[in-house]
C-alpha positions as CSV (number, residue, x, y, z in Angstrom):
1,X,105.6,92.2,106.1
2,X,107.2,91.2,109.6
3,X,105.2,88.0,109.5
4,X,103.6,87.1,106.1
5,X,101.0,84.5,106.4
6,X,98.6,85.0,103.4
7,X,99.5,86.9,100.1
8,X,96.9,87.9,97.7
9,X,97.9,88.2,93.9
10,X,95.4,90.0,91.5
11,X,95.5,89.1,87.9
12,X,93.8,90.4,84.8
13,X,95.8,87.9,82.8
14,X,98.3,90.5,81.5
15,X,102.1,89.9,81.3
16,X,102.6,92.3,84.5
17,X,100.1,90.0,86.2
18,X,102.1,87.0,85.4
19,X,105.1,88.5,86.9
20,X,103.1,89.2,90.0
21,X,102.0,85.4,90.1
22,X,105.5,84.2,89.8
23,X,106.8,86.6,92.6
24,X,104.1,85.8,94.9
25,X,104.8,82.4,94.5
26,X,108.4,82.8,95.4
27,X,107.7,84.7,98.4
28,X,105.0,82.3,99.7
29,X,107.2,79.4,99.2
30,X,110.1,80.9,100.8
31,X,108.2,82.2,104.0
32,X,105.6,79.4,104.3
33,X,102.7,81.6,103.5
34,X,99.1,80.9,101.7
35,X,98.8,82.2,98.4
36,X,95.4,83.3,96.7
37,X,95.4,84.3,93.2
38,X,92.3,86.3,92.2
39,X,90.5,87.5,89.3
40,X,87.9,90.1,89.2
41,X,84.9,89.9,86.8
42,X,83.3,93.4,86.6
43,X,79.8,92.9,87.4
44,X,78.8,95.8,85.0
45,X,80.5,93.9,82.2
46,X,78.9,90.8,83.3
47,X,75.4,92.1,83.1
48,X,75.9,93.9,79.9
49,X,76.7,90.6,78.0
50,X,73.8,88.6,79.8
51,X,71.4,89.5,77.0
52,X,69.6,87.5,74.4
53,X,72.2,86.3,71.9
54,X,75.1,86.4,74.3
55,X,76.4,83.6,76.6
56,X,74.8,83.0,79.9
57,X,76.6,84.6,82.8
58,X,77.4,81.3,84.4
59,X,79.2,80.2,81.2
60,X,81.1,83.5,81.3
61,X,82.0,82.8,84.8
62,X,83.1,79.2,84.4
63,X,85.3,80.1,81.4
64,X,86.9,82.9,83.4
65,X,87.6,80.3,86.2
66,X,88.8,77.7,84.0
67,X,91.3,80.5,82.3
68,X,92.4,81.4,85.7
69,X,93.3,77.8,86.7
70,X,95.0,77.2,83.3
71,X,97.2,80.5,83.7
72,X,98.3,79.3,87.2
73,X,99.2,75.9,86.0
74,X,101.2,77.2,83.0
75,X,103.0,79.7,85.2
76,X,103.9,77.5,88.2
77,X,103.8,74.0,86.5
78,X,101.8,72.6,89.5
79,X,99.4,74.0,92.1
80,X,100.7,73.3,95.6
81,X,98.3,72.9,98.5
82,X,99.0,76.4,99.8
83,X,97.8,78.1,96.5
84,X,94.2,78.6,95.6
85,X,92.6,80.4,92.9
86,X,89.3,82.6,93.5
87,X,87.0,84.4,91.1
88,X,85.3,87.5,92.4
89,X,82.5,89.4,90.9
90,X,82.3,93.3,91.3
91,X,84.3,96.5,91.0
92,X,88.1,95.3,91.0
93,X,89.2,97.8,93.7
94,X,86.4,97.1,95.9
95,X,86.7,93.3,95.4
96,X,90.3,93.3,96.2
97,X,90.0,95.5,99.3
98,X,87.4,93.2,100.6
99,X,89.3,90.1,100.0
100,X,92.4,91.8,101.9
101,X,90.0,92.6,104.9
102,X,88.1,89.2,104.9
103,X,91.0,87.0,104.3
104,X,93.6,89.0,106.5
105,X,96.0,89.3,103.8
106,X,99.6,90.7,104.7
107,X,100.7,91.5,101.1
108,X,99.2,92.2,97.9
109,X,100.9,91.8,94.5
110,X,99.7,93.5,91.2
111,X,100.9,94.1,87.7
112,X,101.8,97.6,87.3
113,X,99.4,97.8,84.5
114,X,96.1,96.4,84.4
115,X,92.6,97.7,85.1
116,X,92.5,101.4,84.1
117,X,96.1,101.2,82.6
118,X,97.1,103.3,79.9
119,X,99.6,103.1,76.9
120,X,102.2,105.1,78.6
121,X,103.2,102.5,81.0
122,X,102.0,104.4,84.0
123,X,100.3,102.3,86.9
124,X,96.6,101.6,86.4
125,X,93.9,103.2,88.4
126,X,93.1,100.1,90.4
127,X,96.8,99.5,91.2
128,X,97.4,103.0,92.2
129,X,94.2,103.0,94.4
130,X,95.5,99.8,96.1
131,X,98.7,101.4,97.0
132,X,96.9,104.5,98.5
133,X,94.1,102.7,100.2
134,X,94.9,99.1,101.3
135,X,96.2,98.7,104.9
136,X,99.1,96.2,103.8
137,X,102.1,96.4,101.8
138,X,101.7,96.5,97.9
139,X,104.1,95.1,95.5
140,X,103.6,96.4,91.8
141,X,105.4,94.3,89.3
142,X,106.5,95.8,85.9
143,X,105.6,93.4,83.0
144,X,109.3,93.0,81.9
145,X,110.1,91.4,85.4
146,X,109.9,87.8,84.2
147,X,112.4,86.3,86.7
148,X,113.6,86.8,90.4
149,X,114.8,90.4,91.2
150,X,118.6,90.8,90.8
151,X,119.1,94.4,92.0
152,X,116.9,96.0,94.9
153,X,117.2,99.4,96.0
154,X,115.9,100.5,99.4
155,X,115.1,104.2,99.6
156,X,115.3,105.4,103.2
157,X,115.0,108.7,105.0
158,X,115.8,107.6,108.5
159,X,112.0,107.4,109.5
160,X,110.4,104.6,111.3
161,X,108.5,103.6,108.2
162,X,111.5,103.6,106.2
163,X,113.2,101.3,108.5
164,X,110.3,98.9,107.9
165,X,110.8,99.3,104.2
166,X,114.6,98.5,104.6
167,X,113.6,95.3,106.7
168,X,111.3,94.4,103.8
169,X,114.0,95.0,101.2
170,X,116.3,92.7,103.0
171,X,113.8,90.0,103.1
172,X,112.9,90.1,99.5
173,X,116.9,90.3,98.6
174,X,117.1,87.0,100.7
175,X,114.3,85.4,99.1
176,X,115.4,86.1,95.4
177,X,119.1,86.1,96.2
178,X,119.4,89.7,95.0
179,X,122.0,92.5,95.5
180,X,120.7,95.2,97.7
181,X,121.6,98.9,97.8
182,X,120.4,101.1,100.7
183,X,120.0,104.7,99.1
184,X,119.4,107.9,100.9
185,X,118.6,111.4,99.2
186,X,119.5,114.5,100.9
187,X,117.3,117.2,99.3
188,X,118.2,120.0,101.9
189,X,120.7,122.1,99.6
190,X,118.6,121.7,96.3
191,X,115.0,122.4,97.6
192,X,115.0,125.7,95.4
193,X,115.1,123.3,92.2
194,X,111.7,121.9,93.1
195,X,110.0,124.7,91.2
196,X,111.6,124.2,87.8
197,X,109.4,121.5,86.4
198,X,111.3,118.5,85.1
199,X,114.8,119.9,85.7
200,X,116.8,118.1,88.4
201,X,120.1,118.3,90.1
202,X,121.9,115.5,91.7
203,X,125.4,114.5,93.0
204,X,127.4,112.8,95.7
205,X,127.7,114.9,99.1
206,X,130.6,117.3,98.2
207,X,132.5,118.0,101.4
208,X,134.4,115.0,103.0
209,X,133.2,115.9,106.5
210,X,129.4,116.0,105.4
211,X,129.9,112.8,103.5
212,X,131.4,111.0,106.5
213,X,128.7,112.3,108.7
214,X,125.9,111.2,106.3
215,X,127.6,107.7,105.9
216,X,127.8,107.2,109.5
217,X,124.1,108.1,109.9
218,X,123.2,105.7,107.3
219,X,125.2,102.9,108.6
220,X,123.7,103.4,112.1
221,X,120.3,103.3,110.7
222,X,121.0,100.0,108.9
223,X,122.6,98.7,112.1
224,X,119.3,99.5,114.1
225,X,117.7,96.5,112.4
226,X,118.1,93.1,114.2
227,X,120.8,90.8,112.8
228,X,117.9,88.4,112.0
229,X,116.3,91.0,109.9
230,X,119.5,91.6,107.9
231,X,120.2,87.8,107.6
232,X,123.3,87.1,105.3
233,X,122.7,89.5,102.6
234,X,125.8,91.7,101.6
235,X,124.7,95.1,100.8
236,X,126.1,98.5,99.5
237,X,125.2,102.0,100.6
238,X,124.7,105.2,98.5
239,X,124.0,108.8,99.4
240,X,123.3,111.7,97.2
241,X,122.1,115.2,97.1
242,X,119.4,116.1,94.8
243,X,116.0,117.6,94.0
244,X,113.3,116.9,93.1
245,X,113.8,113.6,95.3
246,X,111.6,111.4,93.1
247,X,113.6,112.3,90.0
248,X,116.9,111.8,91.9
249,X,115.8,108.4,92.9
250,X,114.1,107.5,89.5
251,X,117.4,108.4,87.7
252,X,119.4,106.4,90.2
253,X,117.3,103.3,89.5
254,X,117.6,103.6,85.9
255,X,121.5,104.2,86.0
256,X,121.9,101.2,88.3
257,X,119.6,99.0,86.3
258,X,117.5,98.4,89.5
259,X,114.6,96.0,89.3
260,X,112.9,96.8,92.5
261,X,112.6,99.9,94.6
262,X,111.4,99.7,98.3
263,X,110.0,102.6,99.9
264,X,107.8,103.7,102.8
265,X,104.6,105.5,102.4
266,X,102.1,107.1,104.8
267,X,98.5,108.2,104.7
268,X,94.8,107.1,105.0
269,X,93.3,107.3,101.6
270,X,96.3,109.1,100.0
271,X,100.0,108.5,99.7
272,X,101.8,111.0,101.9
273,X,105.5,110.3,101.4
274,X,108.3,109.9,103.9
275,X,110.5,111.9,101.5
276,X,109.2,115.0,100.1
277,X,105.5,115.9,99.4
278,X,104.7,113.6,96.5
279,X,107.8,111.5,96.2
280,X,106.4,108.3,96.8
281,X,103.2,109.2,94.5
282,X,105.7,110.1,91.7
283,X,107.7,107.0,92.1
284,X,104.8,104.5,92.1
285,X,104.0,105.9,88.6
286,X,107.3,106.9,87.2
287,X,109.7,104.3,88.6
288,X,111.5,102.4,85.9
289,X,111.3,99.2,87.8
290,X,108.8,97.3,90.1
291,X,108.0,99.0,93.6
292,X,107.4,97.6,96.8
293,X,105.3,100.2,98.9
294,X,105.4,99.6,102.8
295,X,102.8,101.2,104.9
296,X,103.1,102.4,108.5
297,X,102.6,99.8,111.1
298,X,99.5,101.1,112.6
299,X,97.8,102.3,109.3
300,X,94.3,101.0,108.8
301,X,92.2,100.7,105.8
302,X,90.0,103.9,105.3
303,X,87.5,102.4,103.0
304,X,83.9,103.3,103.7
305,X,81.7,100.5,104.6
306,X,79.2,101.5,102.0
307,X,81.7,101.4,99.3
308,X,82.7,97.9,100.2
309,X,79.1,96.8,100.3
310,X,77.9,98.7,97.1
311,X,80.4,97.2,94.8
312,X,82.0,94.5,96.6
313,X,80.6,91.4,98.6
314,X,80.6,90.2,102.3
315,X,82.5,87.0,102.8
316,X,79.4,85.0,102.7
317,X,78.5,86.5,99.4
318,X,81.8,85.8,98.0
319,X,81.5,82.3,98.9
320,X,77.9,81.9,97.4
321,X,79.3,83.5,94.2
322,X,82.2,81.1,93.9
323,X,80.6,77.8,94.9
324,X,79.2,76.8,91.5
325,X,82.6,77.2,90.1
326,X,84.6,75.4,92.7
327,X,82.5,72.0,92.8
């Protein structure tokens, strides 16, 4: 997200998707980026209803496009020139992944529930897959996030990728005029507790010397960012010991009333966290607030061409599919 030029928001018309559209518009307006809002019509569903006695598929598609345009108008009041609506046909994940590649998107926003979501509020299968496999940052919005972020927690572990996460936390805080906390969890003295299921133990660093050393290291890490990256945002810092790390972070997010957690992830095709084993994976699903997942700078999408071609479309195919709807 060093230079955001094109933002993609996926919507399934849920309240969580509405939050994603609003936040995508705020970010695009602030950084001067293009904003594309897409809805994917599952081709399997489309074919199943195109039978005698059911509406023609073109009518269904036209209705979906009208609903998309109407939804955007209701949420944004107007549709500026930098905002466009697109209807895609195919498998939701494959279409979103193909659009990210074809349109060179720098950021994807999705509702944290949607295609494949369940009743427990966990992230849907499409959103989870996007976090794992898209080559760009992914912001997952909770349905209750109806306005700009107020409290952002940047989770750092002193790695290069968490530095990028911190940089983006400052950016979003600047855009939404939010409070920012830089948070580090040290699990080293509590690793034995990770084998005890849901039990967790967390507390501030105990000794005065250890606390001072940890605080100096965290401040040095923050100071390693350029002044232009930090902007004018006033931030606080917090260091805790705890394990499992994901539970320590999630508990802290709840206690602090945070509405966005920013963290770094790694991996091609799966999330390998920069904290412990499956910390990012757990937070993506169990965080009480929205999550911005930042990928390593050199990560590339590992989608197989056959998967994209089987369920998705080439750029030319997408344009052909959309032309009748946009005339």
